[in-house]
KEKE-3310 file (N, C-alpha, C; in steps of 0.2 Angstrom, whole numbers, plus 5000, padded with zeros to 4 digits):
npx = (5472:5460:5450:5445:5433:5427:5411:5404:5392:5388:5377:5370:5381:5395:5410:5421:5418:5417:5430:5437:5432:5436:5450:5453:5448:5457:5470:5468:5469:5460:5457:5451:5440:5422:5413:5397:5383:5369:5361:5350:5348:5355:5363:5366:5373:5384:5390:5393:5402:5412:5415:5421:5432:5439:5441:5450:5461:5465:5467:5477:5474:5465:5449:5432:5418:5401:5389:5375:5371:5368:5372:5387:5396:5393:5399:5412:5415:5413:5424:5435:5436:5446:5444:5446:5437:5421:5405:5390:5372:5362:5349:5352:5360:5352:5346:5355:5372:5381:5390:5398:5404:5410:5419:5427:5434:5439:5443:5439:5439:5436:5423:5409:5394:5380:5368:5356:5366:5376:5390:5398:5412:5419:5428:5424:5426:5420:5412:5405:5392:5388:5376:5376:5382:5392:5396:5411:5409:5399:5406:5416:5410:5405:5417:5425:5418:5421:5412:5415:5427:5430:5424:5413:5407:5399:5409:5410:5418:5425:5438:5449:5460:5459:5447:5451:5460:5451:5444:5454:5457:5445:5447:5448:5457:5465:5472:5483:5496:5508:5524:5537:5549:5554:5555:5564:5574:5580:5595:5598:5603:5612:5603:5591:5585:5581:5586:5575:5573:5563:5553:5544:5532:5528:5537:5549:5556:5567:5561:5562:5571:5570:5568:5564:5558:5554:5540:5535:5538:5529:5517:5516:5515:5503:5493:5496:5500:5513:5524:5534:5549:5551:5566:5570:5559:5557:5547:5533:5529:5517:5517:5511:5500:5499:5501:5494:5500:5501:5508:5506:5508:5515:5525:5537:5554:5570:5588:5603:5611:5602:5600:5594:5579:5568:5555:5541:5530:5513:5513:5505:5504:5518:5533:5543:5547:5549:5540:5544:5543:5552:5564:5577:5584:5595:5607:5623:5634:5636:5636:5634:5622:5614:5597:5591:5581:5567:5553:5554:5559:5549:5538:5544:5545:5531:5527:5533:5527:5514:5516:5519:5507:5500:5507:5511:5526:5535:5540:5541:5540:5532:5521:5517:5512:5501:5493:5489:5481:5471:5471:5483:5492:5489:5492:5506:5510:5506:5515:5527:5526:5526:5539:5546:5543:5550:5563:5565:5568:5580:5596:5604:5602:5602:5596:5583:5581:5581:5570:5559:5560:5556:5543:5537:5538:5529:5518:5516:5513:5500:5494:5493:5485:5473:5470:5475:5486:5503:5502:5489:5491:5500:5493:5483:5491:5496:5485:5483)
npy = (5561:5550:5549:5537:5535:5531:5530:5534:5532:5540:5541:5536:5528:5523:5532:5524:5513:5520:5524:5512:5506:5515:5515:5502:5503:5513:5506:5496:5503:5513:5530:5541:5547:5549:5556:5556:5564:5571:5576:5587:5590:5598:5593:5580:5584:5590:5579:5571:5579:5578:5565:5565:5573:5563:5554:5561:5561:5548:5544:5545:5548:5559:5566:5570:5580:5578:5588:5596:5613:5630:5642:5652:5648:5635:5629:5632:5625:5612:5611:5613:5601:5594:5590:5588:5595:5602:5596:5602:5602:5606:5612:5618:5629:5638:5654:5661:5665:5655:5647:5656:5663:5652:5648:5659:5659:5646:5642:5639:5626:5618:5618:5609:5608:5598:5589:5577:5567:5572:5581:5597:5608:5624:5625:5618:5604:5588:5577:5561:5554:5540:5532:5518:5502:5500:5494:5491:5493:5503:5514:5516:5520:5532:5539:5538:5545:5558:5563:5564:5568:5562:5547:5541:5528:5515:5503:5487:5475:5474:5471:5483:5486:5477:5481:5493:5489:5483:5494:5500:5492:5494:5506:5517:5530:5527:5527:5515:5503:5505:5501:5512:5507:5492:5475:5468:5477:5478:5474:5458:5445:5430:5421:5426:5435:5451:5462:5469:5483:5488:5501:5511:5521:5533:5537:5533:5523:5509:5494:5480:5468:5460:5448:5449:5441:5440:5436:5440:5453:5458:5454:5462:5474:5472:5470:5479:5475:5470:5458:5444:5434:5419:5413:5402:5394:5393:5399:5409:5423:5431:5444:5444:5436:5424:5429:5440:5452:5463:5472:5487:5494:5510:5517:5513:5512:5511:5509:5519:5510:5501:5488:5486:5487:5499:5500:5509:5508:5504:5498:5484:5479:5470:5470:5461:5443:5440:5447:5460:5477:5482:5473:5476:5477:5474:5482:5486:5495:5511:5528:5542:5555:5570:5571:5579:5579:5587:5583:5572:5578:5587:5578:5571:5581:5584:5572:5572:5582:5577:5567:5573:5579:5568:5562:5571:5581:5586:5603:5605:5615:5614:5607:5617:5627:5619:5617:5630:5632:5636:5650:5655:5648:5653:5667:5666:5661:5672:5681:5675:5675:5689:5692:5684:5691:5704:5699:5696:5708:5710:5709:5698:5681:5672:5675:5675:5662:5656:5662:5657:5644:5644:5649:5638:5628:5632:5633:5619:5615:5621:5615:5601:5604:5607:5596:5594:5588:5586:5579:5582:5596:5595:5588:5597:5607:5600:5599:5611)
npz = (5404:5410:5425:5437:5449:5465:5471:5487:5498:5511:5520:5535:5538:5547:5553:5554:5546:5533:5532:5532:5520:5511:5512:5507:5494:5489:5491:5482:5470:5465:5458:5464:5476:5479:5491:5498:5505:5506:5517:5525:5538:5552:5563:5558:5547:5552:5558:5547:5541:5550:5548:5535:5538:5546:5536:5527:5534:5534:5521:5506:5492:5482:5487:5483:5489:5492:5498:5506:5504:5508:5510:5509:5520:5522:5511:5513:5525:5520:5512:5521:5526:5520:5507:5490:5481:5480:5478:5472:5473:5459:5463:5475:5471:5465:5463:5471:5476:5477:5469:5462:5474:5480:5469:5468:5480:5481:5469:5452:5447:5457:5462:5459:5450:5451:5442:5439:5439:5431:5433:5433:5433:5435:5425:5415:5417:5417:5428:5428:5437:5445:5456:5459:5454:5439:5423:5414:5401:5401:5408:5399:5387:5391:5394:5382:5373:5375:5384:5397:5410:5421:5430:5441:5451:5461:5469:5474:5480:5469:5457:5455:5447:5437:5432:5427:5417:5408:5404:5398:5387:5380:5375:5383:5391:5404:5421:5423:5429:5420:5416:5412:5408:5402:5408:5400:5398:5410:5420:5424:5435:5433:5436:5432:5440:5448:5461:5473:5482:5496:5501:5514:5508:5513:5524:5520:5526:5525:5521:5517:5507:5492:5478:5460:5446:5429:5428:5441:5441:5430:5436:5447:5441:5435:5445:5455:5468:5478:5471:5472:5467:5475:5481:5489:5488:5475:5467:5462:5473:5481:5491:5507:5505:5513:5526:5527:5527:5516:5502:5495:5479:5477:5470:5458:5453:5445:5447:5441:5434:5430:5437:5449:5458:5465:5476:5482:5495:5502:5517:5525:5541:5547:5538:5539:5541:5554:5562:5564:5560:5550:5540:5543:5557:5565:5572:5568:5568:5575:5575:5584:5580:5575:5571:5558:5549:5544:5544:5553:5564:5568:5570:5581:5590:5592:5597:5609:5616:5616:5625:5636:5639:5642:5652:5664:5669:5682:5684:5670:5656:5645:5651:5660:5651:5645:5657:5660:5649:5634:5632:5637:5629:5617:5618:5620:5607:5600:5605:5601:5587:5584:5589:5579:5568:5570:5571:5558:5552:5555:5548:5551:5550:5560:5572:5567:5564:5576:5582:5574:5577:5590:5589:5581:5591:5601:5593:5590:5603:5604:5594:5599:5610:5603:5596:5583:5571:5563:5552:5548:5544:5534:5525:5522:5516:5505:5497:5492)
capx = (5471:5453:5450:5440:5432:5422:5405:5403:5386:5389:5371:5369:5387:5400:5417:5426:5416:5419:5438:5439:5430:5440:5457:5453:5448:5464:5475:5466:5470:5455:5460:5448:5433:5417:5409:5391:5378:5365:5356:5349:5348:5361:5367:5368:5378:5390:5393:5395:5409:5417:5417:5425:5439:5443:5443:5455:5467:5467:5469:5481:5471:5460:5441:5427:5413:5394:5385:5370:5374:5363:5376:5395:5399:5392:5404:5418:5415:5415:5431:5439:5437:5452:5441:5449:5432:5414:5399:5384:5366:5359:5344:5355:5363:5348:5344:5361:5379:5386:5395:5403:5408:5415:5424:5431:5438:5443:5445:5433:5440:5435:5416:5405:5387:5378:5361:5355:5372:5382:5393:5402:5415:5419:5433:5421:5428:5414:5412:5399:5391:5383:5376:5376:5387:5392:5400:5417:5407:5396:5411:5420:5405:5405:5424:5427:5414:5422:5407:5417:5434:5430:5418:5412:5402:5400:5413:5409:5422:5428:5446:5449:5465:5456:5442:5454:5463:5446:5443:5460:5455:5439:5450:5449:5464:5465:5478:5485:5503:5512:5531:5540:5555:5552:5559:5569:5579:5584:5600:5597:5608:5612:5597:5586:5582:5584:5584:5571:5573:5556:5553:5538:5531:5527:5543:5556:5560:5568:5557:5565:5574:5568:5570:5559:5559:5549:5533:5534:5538:5523:5511:5516:5512:5496:5489:5498:5502:5520:5524:5542:5551:5554:5572:5570:5554:5558:5540:5530:5527:5513:5519:5505:5495:5498:5501:5489:5504:5501:5512:5502:5513:5514:5530:5543:5559:5576:5594:5606:5613:5596:5601:5591:5573:5566:5548:5539:5524:5509:5514:5500:5507:5525:5537:5548:5544:5550:5535:5547:5541:5557:5569:5584:5584:5601:5611:5630:5639:5632:5640:5629:5621:5608:5592:5589:5575:5561:5547:5556:5560:5542:5535:5546:5542:5524:5526:5535:5521:5508:5518:5519:5500:5497:5511:5514:5532:5536:5545:5540:5537:5526:5515:5515:5507:5495:5489:5486:5475:5472:5472:5490:5496:5488:5496:5513:5510:5506:5522:5533:5525:5529:5547:5549:5543:5555:5569:5566:5570:5587:5600:5607:5597:5603:5590:5576:5580:5579:5563:5555:5560:5552:5536:5535:5537:5523:5512:5515:5509:5493:5491:5491:5479:5467:5469:5478:5493:5507:5499:5483:5493:5504:5488:5480:5496:5496:5479:5483)
capy = (5554:5550:5546:5532:5537:5527:5533:5531:5535:5541:5541:5530:5524:5526:5534:5518:5509:5524:5524:5505:5505:5520:5512:5496:5506:5516:5501:5492:5506:5519:5536:5546:5545:5554:5555:5560:5564:5578:5578:5594:5590:5601:5588:5575:5587:5591:5572:5569:5583:5575:5558:5567:5574:5557:5551:5565:5559:5541:5542:5550:5550:5565:5565:5575:5579:5581:5590:5601:5620:5635:5648:5651:5645:5628:5627:5633:5619:5606:5612:5612:5594:5591:5588:5592:5599:5601:5595:5605:5600:5611:5615:5622:5634:5642:5660:5663:5666:5650:5645:5662:5664:5646:5648:5665:5658:5640:5641:5637:5619:5615:5618:5606:5608:5592:5587:5570:5563:5575:5586:5601:5613:5631:5624:5613:5597:5584:5570:5557:5551:5534:5530:5511:5499:5502:5490:5494:5496:5509:5519:5517:5524:5539:5542:5538:5550:5565:5566:5565:5568:5557:5543:5538:5523:5511:5497:5483:5469:5475:5471:5489:5486:5473:5485:5498:5486:5482:5500:5502:5488:5497:5512:5523:5532:5527:5526:5508:5503:5503:5503:5515:5503:5485:5470:5466:5483:5478:5469:5453:5440:5424:5417:5430:5439:5457:5463:5475:5486:5491:5507:5514:5527:5540:5539:5531:5518:5503:5488:5473:5467:5453:5447:5449:5439:5443:5435:5444:5460:5459:5453:5468:5480:5471:5470:5484:5471:5468:5451:5443:5427:5416:5409:5396:5389:5393:5400:5416:5424:5437:5446:5445:5431:5420:5433:5446:5458:5464:5478:5490:5498:5517:5519:5509:5514:5507:5513:5521:5504:5496:5482:5486:5491:5502:5500:5513:5504:5504:5491:5482:5475:5469:5468:5455:5437:5439:5451:5467:5482:5481:5467:5479:5479:5471:5487:5483:5500:5517:5534:5546:5560:5573:5570:5586:5579:5591:5579:5568:5583:5590:5572:5569:5586:5583:5566:5574:5586:5573:5563:5578:5580:5562:5560:5577:5580:5592:5608:5605:5621:5612:5606:5624:5629:5615:5618:5636:5632:5639:5657:5656:5646:5658:5673:5664:5660:5678:5684:5672:5677:5695:5691:5682:5697:5708:5696:5696:5714:5710:5706:5692:5676:5667:5677:5673:5654:5655:5664:5653:5638:5645:5649:5631:5624:5635:5631:5612:5614:5623:5609:5596:5606:5608:5590:5594:5585:5588:5576:5587:5602:5593:5586:5604:5610:5596:5600:5618)
capz = (5407:5413:5431:5439:5456:5469:5475:5493:5501:5519:5524:5539:5538:5553:5551:5554:5540:5528:5531:5530:5513:5507:5512:5503:5487:5488:5490:5476:5463:5463:5458:5468:5480:5480:5497:5497:5510:5506:5522:5527:5546:5554:5567:5554:5542:5556:5559:5540:5540:5554:5545:5530:5541:5547:5529:5524:5538:5533:5514:5502:5486:5483:5487:5482:5494:5490:5504:5505:5505:5507:5511:5508:5526:5521:5506:5516:5530:5516:5509:5526:5528:5516:5501:5484:5477:5483:5473:5475:5469:5455:5467:5480:5469:5462:5467:5476:5473:5480:5464:5462:5480:5481:5464:5469:5486:5481:5462:5447:5446:5464:5463:5454:5451:5449:5441:5435:5438:5427:5437:5429:5437:5431:5420:5410:5418:5419:5431:5428:5444:5446:5463:5459:5450:5432:5420:5411:5395:5403:5409:5393:5383:5393:5394:5375:5369:5378:5389:5404:5412:5427:5430:5447:5452:5467:5468:5479:5479:5462:5456:5452:5442:5431:5429:5423:5411:5404:5401:5393:5381:5377:5372:5388:5393:5411:5424:5425:5430:5414:5417:5406:5407:5402:5411:5396:5399:5416:5420:5429:5437:5429:5438:5429:5445:5449:5468:5474:5489:5497:5506:5516:5504:5517:5528:5516:5530:5521:5525:5516:5500:5489:5471:5455:5439:5424:5430:5447:5439:5427:5441:5451:5437:5433:5451:5460:5474:5477:5470:5471:5466:5481:5479:5493:5486:5468:5465:5463:5480:5483:5498:5511:5503:5519:5532:5527:5527:5509:5501:5489:5476:5475:5465:5456:5449:5445:5448:5435:5430:5429:5439:5455:5458:5472:5477:5488:5496:5508:5520:5529:5546:5547:5532:5541:5544:5562:5565:5564:5555:5545:5541:5545:5564:5568:5571:5568:5570:5575:5577:5586:5575:5576:5566:5556:5544:5546:5546:5559:5570:5570:5573:5587:5595:5593:5601:5616:5619:5618:5631:5642:5641:5645:5658:5666:5672:5687:5681:5663:5653:5641:5656:5662:5646:5645:5663:5659:5645:5627:5631:5638:5623:5611:5620:5619:5600:5597:5606:5597:5580:5584:5589:5573:5563:5572:5570:5551:5550:5557:5543:5553:5550:5566:5577:5564:5565:5584:5584:5570:5581:5596:5586:5579:5597:5604:5588:5592:5609:5602:5590:5603:5614:5599:5592:5576:5571:5557:5546:5546:5541:5528:5520:5519:5511:5499:5494:5489)
cpx = (5464:5454:5444:5439:5427:5417:5404:5397:5387:5383:5371:5376:5392:5406:5421:5424:5418:5427:5440:5438:5435:5447:5457:5453:5455:5469:5474:5467:5465:5459:5458:5442:5428:5412:5403:5386:5374:5360:5356:5348:5355:5366:5370:5374:5384:5394:5396:5402:5414:5420:5422:5432:5443:5445:5449:5462:5470:5469:5474:5479:5466:5453:5437:5421:5406:5390:5380:5373:5369:5366:5384:5398:5398:5397:5411:5420:5417:5422:5436:5440:5443:5450:5445:5444:5425:5409:5393:5378:5364:5354:5347:5359:5359:5346:5349:5367:5384:5391:5400:5407:5413:5420:5429:5436:5442:5445:5439:5433:5438:5428:5413:5398:5384:5370:5360:5361:5377:5384:5398:5405:5416:5424:5431:5423:5422:5415:5405:5398:5386:5382:5374:5382:5387:5397:5406:5414:5403:5401:5414:5416:5405:5412:5427:5424:5415:5417:5409:5425:5435:5424:5418:5406:5403:5404:5413:5413:5425:5435:5447:5454:5463:5451:5445:5457:5457:5444:5448:5459:5450:5441:5450:5456:5464:5472:5479:5493:5506:5519:5534:5547:5553:5557:5565:5575:5583:5590:5599:5603:5608:5606:5590:5582:5585:5582:5580:5571:5566:5556:5545:5537:5530:5534:5549:5559:5561:5565:5560:5568:5572:5570:5563:5562:5554:5542:5531:5533:5531:5517:5511:5513:5505:5491:5490:5499:5509:5520:5532:5543:5554:5560:5572:5564:5553:5551:5538:5527:5523:5514:5512:5499:5494:5497:5496:5493:5506:5505:5508:5507:5511:5519:5535:5548:5565:5582:5597:5609:5608:5597:5598:5585:5572:5559:5546:5531:5520:5510:5509:5504:5514:5528:5541:5544:5544:5544:5538:5544:5545:5562:5576:5583:5590:5607:5619:5635:5635:5637:5634:5628:5614:5603:5590:5583:5569:5555:5548:5556:5553:5538:5537:5544:5535:5523:5528:5530:5515:5510:5518:5512:5497:5501:5515:5521:5533:5542:5545:5537:5531:5520:5513:5510:5501:5491:5486:5481:5476:5473:5480:5494:5495:5492:5503:5514:5510:5513:5527:5532:5528:5536:5550:5549:5548:5562:5570:5568:5578:5591:5603:5602:5597:5597:5584:5575:5578:5572:5558:5554:5556:5544:5533:5534:5530:5517:5511:5511:5501:5490:5489:5485:5472:5466:5470:5485:5497:5504:5493:5486:5497:5498:5484:5485:5496:5490:5478:5486)
cpy = (5555:5547:5542:5533:5532:5531:5530:5535:5535:5541:5535:5526:5527:5528:5529:5514:5513:5523:5517:5504:5509:5517:5506:5498:5509:5511:5497:5496:5512:5525:5541:5543:5551:5552:5559:5559:5571:5579:5585:5595:5592:5596:5583:5577:5588:5584:5570:5573:5580:5568:5560:5569:5568:5554:5554:5563:5552:5539:5547:5552:5555:5562:5571:5574:5582:5582:5596:5608:5625:5642:5647:5647:5637:5625:5627:5627:5613:5606:5610:5605:5591:5589:5592:5597:5597:5601:5597:5603:5607:5615:5619:5628:5639:5648:5663:5663:5661:5648:5650:5663:5658:5646:5653:5663:5652:5638:5637:5629:5615:5615:5615:5607:5602:5592:5581:5566:5566:5581:5590:5606:5619:5630:5619:5606:5594:5578:5567:5553:5546:5532:5522:5508:5500:5497:5494:5497:5502:5515:5521:5521:5531:5543:5543:5543:5557:5568:5567:5565:5563:5553:5540:5533:5519:5504:5493:5476:5468:5475:5478:5489:5482:5477:5490:5495:5484:5488:5502:5498:5490:5504:5518:5524:5533:5526:5519:5508:5500:5505:5506:5512:5496:5481:5468:5471:5482:5473:5464:5449:5434:5419:5420:5434:5446:5459:5469:5477:5489:5496:5509:5520:5534:5542:5537:5526:5512:5497:5481:5474:5460:5453:5447:5445:5442:5442:5439:5451:5462:5458:5459:5473:5479:5472:5476:5481:5469:5460:5449:5435:5424:5411:5402:5391:5389:5394:5407:5417:5431:5439:5447:5440:5426:5424:5438:5453:5461:5471:5481:5495:5505:5520:5514:5512:5510:5512:5515:5515:5499:5489:5481:5490:5494:5503:5504:5510:5506:5498:5490:5477:5475:5467:5461:5449:5436:5443:5458:5471:5481:5475:5470:5482:5477:5477:5484:5489:5507:5523:5539:5553:5564:5573:5577:5585:5582:5587:5575:5572:5585:5584:5570:5574:5585:5577:5567:5578:5582:5569:5567:5579:5574:5560:5566:5576:5587:5596:5609:5612:5620:5610:5612:5627:5626:5616:5624:5637:5636:5646:5659:5654:5650:5664:5671:5664:5667:5682:5682:5674:5684:5696:5689:5688:5702:5706:5696:5702:5715:5706:5699:5687:5672:5669:5674:5666:5653:5656:5659:5646:5638:5645:5642:5627:5626:5633:5623:5611:5616:5618:5603:5598:5606:5601:5590:5592:5588:5585:5580:5593:5600:5591:5592:5607:5607:5597:5606:5618)
cpz = (5410:5420:5433:5447:5459:5472:5481:5496:5508:5523:5528:5540:5544:5549:5550:5547:5533:5527:5529:5522:5508:5506:5507:5495:5485:5487:5484:5469:5461:5463:5463:5471:5479:5486:5497:5503:5510:5511:5524:5535:5548:5558:5562:5549:5546:5557:5552:5539:5544:5551:5539:5532:5543:5541:5527:5528:5536:5526:5511:5495:5487:5484:5486:5487:5492:5496:5502:5507:5503:5508:5510:5514:5525:5516:5509:5521:5526:5514:5515:5529:5525:5509:5495:5481:5481:5477:5476:5470:5465:5459:5472:5478:5465:5466:5472:5472:5475:5475:5463:5468:5481:5476:5465:5475:5485:5474:5458:5447:5452:5466:5457:5455:5447:5448:5437:5434:5434:5431:5433:5433:5432:5426:5415:5411:5420:5422:5431:5434:5444:5453:5464:5455:5443:5429:5416:5404:5396:5404:5403:5388:5385:5392:5387:5371:5371:5382:5396:5405:5418:5427:5437:5448:5459:5465:5474:5477:5472:5462:5452:5446:5436:5428:5424:5416:5406:5400:5396:5386:5377:5374:5377:5390:5401:5414:5427:5426:5424:5414:5411:5404:5408:5406:5407:5396:5405:5416:5425:5430:5432:5430:5435:5434:5445:5457:5468:5481:5490:5503:5508:5512:5507:5521:5525:5520:5525:5525:5523:5509:5498:5482:5466:5449:5435:5426:5436:5445:5435:5431:5445:5448:5436:5439:5455:5467:5473:5477:5469:5469:5472:5479:5483:5491:5478:5465:5465:5470:5480:5490:5502:5510:5509:5525:5533:5526:5519:5508:5494:5486:5475:5470:5464:5451:5449:5445:5441:5431:5428:5431:5446:5455:5465:5472:5483:5488:5502:5511:5525:5534:5545:5540:5533:5543:5551:5565:5566:5559:5549:5546:5543:5552:5568:5567:5573:5571:5570:5578:5578:5582:5577:5570:5564:5550:5547:5548:5552:5565:5573:5573:5580:5592:5597:5598:5609:5620:5621:5624:5637:5644:5645:5652:5660:5670:5676:5684:5674:5660:5649:5646:5659:5657:5645:5651:5663:5654:5638:5627:5632:5632:5618:5612:5618:5611:5597:5598:5602:5590:5579:5584:5583:5568:5564:5570:5562:5548:5551:5551:5545:5554:5556:5571:5574:5565:5572:5585:5580:5574:5587:5594:5585:5586:5600:5599:5589:5598:5608:5598:5594:5607:5610:5595:5585:5576:5564:5551:5543:5542:5534:5523:5517:5514:5504:5494:5490:5483)
residu = (MET:LYS:LEU:ILE:ALA:ALA:TYR:ILE:ASP:ALA:ALA:GLY:ALA:SER:ALA:ASP:ALA:ILE:VAL:LYS:LYS:ALA:THR:GLU:LEU:GLN:ASN:ASN:GLY:ILE:ASP:GLU:LEU:VAL:LEU:VAL:ASN:TYR:THR:THR:ASP:GLU:ALA:GLU:LYS:GLU:SER:PHE:LEU:ASP:GLN:ALA:ARG:GLU:LEU:SER:ARG:ALA:ILE:ASP:ILE:PRO:PHE:LEU:ILE:GLY:ALA:SER:ALA:HIS:ARG:PHE:GLU:ASP:VAL:LYS:LYS:ALA:PHE:TYR:THR:GLY:ALA:ARG:ALA:VAL:ILE:LEU:ARG:ARG:SER:ASP:THR:GLU:GLY:ASN:ASP:LEU:VAL:LYS:GLU:GLY:SER:ASP:ARG:PHE:GLY:LYS:GLY:ASN:ILE:TYR:VAL:CYS:GLU:ASN:GLY:VAL:CYS:VAL:ASN:GLY:LYS:GLU:ARG:THR:LEU:ILE:LEU:LYS:ASP:GLY:ALA:ALA:SER:ALA:GLU:THR:ALA:ALA:SER:GLU:LEU:ASN:ASN:ASP:ASN:ALA:ASP:GLU:PHE:ALA:ALA:VAL:PHE:GLU:GLY:THR:ASP:ILE:MET:ALA:TYR:LYS:ARG:GLU:LEU:GLU:ALA:LEU:GLY:ALA:ASP:VAL:ASN:THR:PHE:LYS:PRO:SER:ILE:SER:PHE:ASP:GLU:LEU:LYS:THR:GLY:ALA:ASP:GLY:LEU:VAL:PRO:CYS:ILE:VAL:GLN:ASP:TYR:ARG:THR:ASN:GLU:VAL:LEU:MET:MET:ALA:TYR:MET:ASP:ARG:GLU:ALA:PHE:ASP:LYS:THR:ALA:GLU:THR:GLY:ILE:MET:THR:TYR:HIS:SER:ARG:SER:ARG:ASN:GLU:LEU:TRP:VAL:LYS:GLY:LEU:THR:SER:GLY:HIS:PHE:GLN:TYR:LEU:ARG:GLU:LEU:SER:CYS:ASP:CYS:ASP:LYS:ASP:THR:LEU:LEU:ALA:LYS:VAL:VAL:GLN:ILE:GLY:ALA:ALA:CYS:HIS:THR:GLY:SER:ARG:SER:CYS:PHE:PHE:ASN:GLU:MET:VAL:ARG:HIS:GLU:TYR:ALA:THR:LYS:ASP:ILE:SER:LYS:VAL:LEU:SER:SER:LEU:TYR:GLY:VAL:VAL:VAL:ASP:ARG:LYS:LEU:HIS:PRO:LYS:GLU:GLY:SER:TYR:THR:ASN:TYR:LEU:LEU:ASP:LYS:GLY:ILE:ASP:LYS:ILE:LEU:LYS:LYS:CYS:GLY:GLU:GLU:ALA:THR:GLU:MET:VAL:ILE:ALA:ALA:LYS:ASN:PRO:ASN:ALA:GLU:GLU:LEU:LYS:TYR:GLU:ILE:ALA:ASP:LEU:LEU:TYR:HIS:MET:THR:VAL:LEU:MET:VAL:GLU:CYS:GLY:VAL:ASP:TRP:GLN:ASP:VAL:ALA:GLY:GLU:LEU:ALA:ASN:ARG)
# end
């Protein structure tokens, strides 16, 4: 399948403007981003890398980064922003081993060399790069002739899903929402409706439940924006059209009986008409339980450490570490890492679990001190 990427020129742009544009493109169905600034000014380059790191934290789709490089350290810094791949100018790679060093360290598929808008990596994958707008006909002519695996251009106010459908009509194999199960295969009620449960795609929080008919189902697949059938108004309902609280589809599946849909979405603002994030806030029965979901536990721990930093508490061990500073925190991390290694030699896993928990706690304090959060770490792991 061929990918459609959005070219973003970061020169002179603020991080906020880049993130805003990238988020809009992501929500509207772009496959990848290409973030470019080939400045040779060191201060501007560092600012650009900071912008790329901000972008990495804000989006979930991959992005490639185009930056000037004259030594391997430059390539490494570009990768450490969270980029999927680095695009080097041909002129920057002449008379040195940048491509070899970068490919050896980060993989042949992750170093592109670009000249005259044609970027090729060590696996012979080609990206055609346009620094302006391009018609669907232009993109299709490149993609259909096997000249490219990816096509990047500037998209300003473009309906990305419509652009992709136009490409598809021109014969390009691109990523559009084409359900593998048709609406005809679903079991609807006598009213022709099927219930749809909606979850946050990141946290799996249940946000709401609504209904779809054939028109709403087809519209959702066509646009990537959650669309329902309003039973009270008996009409098509694009979620967010009035409130601005749109839901952008990430994944749609059905249950074993094919009579209920599950949508995982990007939720803008509140899902509930009351202004609540979720419609499910009226607790009826509760039995106390310990949350053991690893992401929730680590996020909660991180939040506690941040709170201690902002609102010190007398007698708090966390505040003791934060007050002592980075050297003390690093010393404790080293001690706990050593204790974990020793515990791993013990056939009893209980001690190892205890030491890993200690290490994770001290690592969390270190992360807060250094301004790194678990989302940053998860993003880095996901990119590997």
